C-alpha angles and dihedrals in degrees: 000000000000125000090250092057092047091051093049092046092053091046092050091048090053092050093048092048091051092051093049090051089049093054091051091049091048094055090048088060103086095196092051092045090051091051090049091051092051091048090051089053090051090050090050091051090047092056103033101021094106088065092049101047110109093208140019103276092215099044110122128204102204092193091068120083100169132050118259122231121246112284142162090276097043107031095193096028128241135280128241090281094052093253117148109253095206091055091047092049091052091048090046089055089064093051096044094047092045094050093043096050098039096045091049090047093055096041090046093048095049094038092050092052093048095044095045094051093045094047096044098042097039121173121074094348091056092047095050096045095045094048089055090048090050089054090056092045090053088068114076109253096233093046091051091048091050091049092050093047092048090054096042096041124231121306143115095259091046091053091053092050094047096047092044093054093047095059101039092095092052093057092040092057093046093050093044094053091047092049091048089054097044100044091068093055122107096251092055090050089048090059090055092048089053089054098250117161122249093250091050092049091049097046100038102030115025106030095053088054095052096042090100092062090047093050093050093048092046092051092052089042092061090060090050091049091052090051091049091050090051091048092051090048091049089054092048094250099103133074115351121250133283089036110100115243126161097231092048090049090053091049093050092049097054096096091050097046098105096046100031108020092167090077090065100030100061100049090040090052091052091054091049096046094046094050090045092051093052092045092051091049092046092050090048092050091049092054094043094049095044109087091199091064093059120095 
């Protein structure tokens, strides 16, 4: 076995050992474990929710003009169109989780590529790329998302595109700063001494060592994407009706809040609990993956 293979084997063993320790530390964190359980429930509802919904979430009773209170038939009541709120919340889980995960995936993928290249290459490439990222960061995220949605018109695919574009600079800056820090470490210099190419050093050496920072930021980013989707829906720029989406449900229930507060409370509570769950998990991952936090 060559010295290169021995070095890579030791490095991989150290990374695997660190990840196993992180998983044990995560499950010892009760708040993070609780958030993970709730997220697993949301994922289950996203996949199998259509088999659990008691009613068609888009079925409209035109004879009704006011929401109905919770009852034995409709556990969470109905909205002004006679649609079952529980069914619409379950259906909205699928949309919110899908948009949150997919938008973060695309923004993370593009941002990681941009940040890794800028941080590793440095020089003029780094300066040009980062100045462009700074220009995007100078625009408030929500304002940029609203502008993009207004130009693209409402729709599920448009929401994914808008939210993805908004958060590319955030991931690019995080990855760039991590790469700048890691490329001066001894193991990165060892790759150069062994004659490894820049791309090989970046992909096999540096990126696996900064994956923890990326995972934590992506977890927290999903909660932010869900909030942004709800905000766009509240402003009428999100998912088109009659598709169920939590922000749209909150917007439609505003005029009935005083008489029938349940129409606003239940979708609003789902937004709050979902964001809280991802934040708890993200905080738990940050503590578990940070060696300085371990006793």
